[in-house]
Structure formats: C-alpha cells, structure tokens
N, C-alpha and C positions, 0 to 999 in steps of 0.2 A: 230516082231515089228521092224521098222526101225526108228531111231532117227537121225535127222540132227543136227549138232552142229559145232560151229566155232573151228578151230584148233589153233587159236591164244591164246598164254599164257596170263593169267591175274591173279592178286592177289587181291581178294576181300577185301575191307576194309570199315567198320570194320567187322571182321570175324564173330562175334556173330550175327550181322544182316544178313549176308550172310547165315549162317547155319539155320536161322529161316525163310527163305523165303518160302512162300507157294508153289512156283513153283520150288523149288530145286529138281533136279533129282538125282544128285549124288555129294557128297563132302566127305571130310575126316576131322575129328575133333580129339580131344584128349579125353581120357577116363574120365578125371576129369570134363571138361565142359559138356560132355555128361550126366554124372550122377548128376550134380549139377545145370546146367543152361539150358539144352535142353530137358525138359521132353516130348515135343510133337513130336520130330523127330523120325523117324523109323530107326532102325539099319539094315544095309544090311549085314555086316560081317566085316572081317579083312583079310588082306594078311598074308601069311606065308613068312617070310624073311629068307635068308640063312646066315645072319650075325652071327658071334659068339655071344652067349648069347640069341639067339632066339630058341624057341622050338614050332613047329607048329605055331599057331596064337599068341603065347605069346612072349614077349620081356622083357628086363630089361634095367637098366642103369648101366654104369660103374662109379664108384666114382674115380675121377681123381684129381691128385695133381702134383706139380712140382717134378721132379726126385730128386732134392737135399734135399727134405723134408725127415726127419728121421722117421716121423710118418708112421705107417703101417696099421692102422685101423681108422675108423671114430672117435672112441673115442679119438684118439690122436689129433684130430683137434678141440676139444672143445675150445671155446674162439677165434677161428680164423674166417676169413671172407669167407662167402659163395657167390659164383657167381652163379646165376640161370637165366634161360631164361625168365620165366614169372610166376606170381602167379597162373595162371590158368593151368599150366602144371603139369601133374602127374610125368612125367619122370624126369624133371629137378628141381622140387620144392617139391611137396607133398610127393613123395617117400622118400626124405631125411628128411622131416619134421616128418614123421612117425618113421623113424629110430632113429632120434636124440632127439625126444620129443618136437620139436618146435624151434622157432626162438631164444629163450633164450640160446640155446646151442652155438650159434655163437656170435661173437662180433659185427658183422655187416652182412647184407645181401645186395648184389648188383645186381640189375636187369640188365641183359645184352640185352634182346630182342631176343636172339636166342642161341642155343647150340654152334654154331660156335663162336659167340662173347664171350660166357662164357669161352671157351678155350683161347681166346686171353687175357681175364682178368687174367687167371692163368699165362700165359707167361709174362705178363707185371707186375706181382706182385700186381695187383689191387684186386685180390681175391686169396684165398689159397686153396679152394676146390670147386668142382662142380660135379654134376651128369649129365652125357651125355648119351642119349639113345644109345643103342648098334648099331642100324642101322645107325644113324648119324656118330658114331665113325668109323664104317667100311667103309662108303662112303668117309669120310675125309681121312682115312688112305690110301685108294686106290687112290684117285684123287688128294689130296693136302697134302701129308704126312708131309710137312714142318710145317703144322699147329698143328701137334702133337709133334713137337720137344721139348725135355726137359720136357715132361709130362709122368706120369705113372699112372697105375690103382692100387688102393689099396683095392678095394672092389666092391660089386655089390648090387643093390637093388633087391626086390622081383620080381619074374617072374609073369607078369600079361598080359591079352590080349592087343595086340598092338593098334595102332590108328584105331578107328572104321570108317568105311565107312557108311555114312548116306544118307537118303532121306527124303523128306518132309512128314509131317503127312498126307497130302492129297494124297500122291502117293497111287494108288490102290494096293490091294493085288496082282493083276495080274502083274502090272508093277514091284512091288517089287520082285516077283519071276523071272521076265524077267531079272532084274538087276543081281540077284544072278546067274542065268544060264549064262548070258553073261560074267560076270567077271570070272566065272569058265572056260568057253571056251577060253577066251582071254589068260589067264595065262597058260593054258595047250596046246595051239595051237603051234605046232613046228615052225610055221612061225614067232611067236613072241618070240622065245627062247632067241635071242640075246638081245632084248629090255628088257625082263623080267630079264635076268641076269645082265644087266647094272644097273637095279634098285634094285637088290638083291631080287627080288620077285620070290618065288618058287611055290606058290599055293594060293588059296583063300578059306576061310571057311565062310559059312553063320553062323552067331552067333546071339543069342538073346541079347537084352539089359542087361539081368540079368548076363551075363558073366562078365560084368565090375563091378559088385557089390564087387568083391574081392579087388578092389583097396582101399576099406575102412577097410578091415580086414587084408590084408597082411602086414608084416613088413620085 
C-alpha cells in the first residue's frame, strides 16, 4: 500500500476533534484520553524509547523539584504547589493524583500547558513540584540542558505503556495491519537509524487498547 501525505508540520487544534476524525490514518494521543474519551479509535501500538525510565513500550514520569528543596519524597511536598501540563495527561497529572490521593494533597495546582512549561514554573518558584515524563526529560536534558538547571528528581511514577499511536475506527483491519508493519519496518530500517536515535525511538510494539487499562490500577 502506498500513501501520499504532506511533509509539512502541523499541530491540530483542538486535539480531541483531530483524534476523533473519521479519516484519521495515524496520530499519537495519551493513555488517559484514550481510555476515557476516545472509545471508538483503534490502537496501533506504541514506540519503545531509549530514555532512562523506559522499558520496552513502557515509560514513567520523574517527580521533579528545585535542588534547594530539602524534601526527598512526594510526601514531603504535601501542602505545596503542583505544576502540571494538563488535566487530560496521565504522565503529568493523573499519575501524581493516584500517588498523592488527589488535589487536596496540594495547596494549589497550576496548569502550565506543557511539560516544558511546568519545569519553567519550578524554576520561577510558581510551582514546587511536577511530574515530567521521562522521554521529555531526556530530550530536554540533551537539547536544552539549561532548562533543567536548578532542578532535581526525587521520585518516579509507575511504569505504564507510553503514548499510544491510534487510527480511526473506520480504518480497515488490513490498513491497521499495514500501519503496524510499516512502523516496525521504519524504526528498524538502518537507513532511519540516525533519525530514530534523534527521537530516542528504539522499536515499535503493536499493542491492544487493553494494555492501557493499567493506568487505572498502577500507583
């Protein structure tokens, strides 16, 4: 099967509408909206990343605070301010909600709009603690290390399947298998080794939707 597509970068908005398009061929979402707001989409699978904290298709978040903070565990930050990317994020929000018992654990919760911005909130003392997915942390550490200055990791969230790749409910079983085969070939092709390494991608795993059910049980 040959598919023609534009090479121009774009950022769909709103994302939920984009993910629910009937003609969606391939996109990437988060495990939490997949399991709570996208019942009709089909799951293609997930990448394996080489970032510390990843195992196979699983990843986790690092719990980050300022270096000068004396607290060494999440419990030490009860009554402090949480910076988080968005309420539909498992890695930056719901993973910590499960560990802390909910928003009442914190004195305030500050939505940042993205993991990178959450780190800026820590540095500017607008927030005291944040959960940053380990792939984002590794990419920032490699490419813009100054954005991690003055910060440290005091803990980690549970290991769960990473960001799911999805396709529309109307995608045929044949196209779904084609997508899985193509993604496997692309990430394993020696010609793409440099690009995959730049994205920290090691492999691809076809996974069922049920793999993400553990986000509701893991702590």
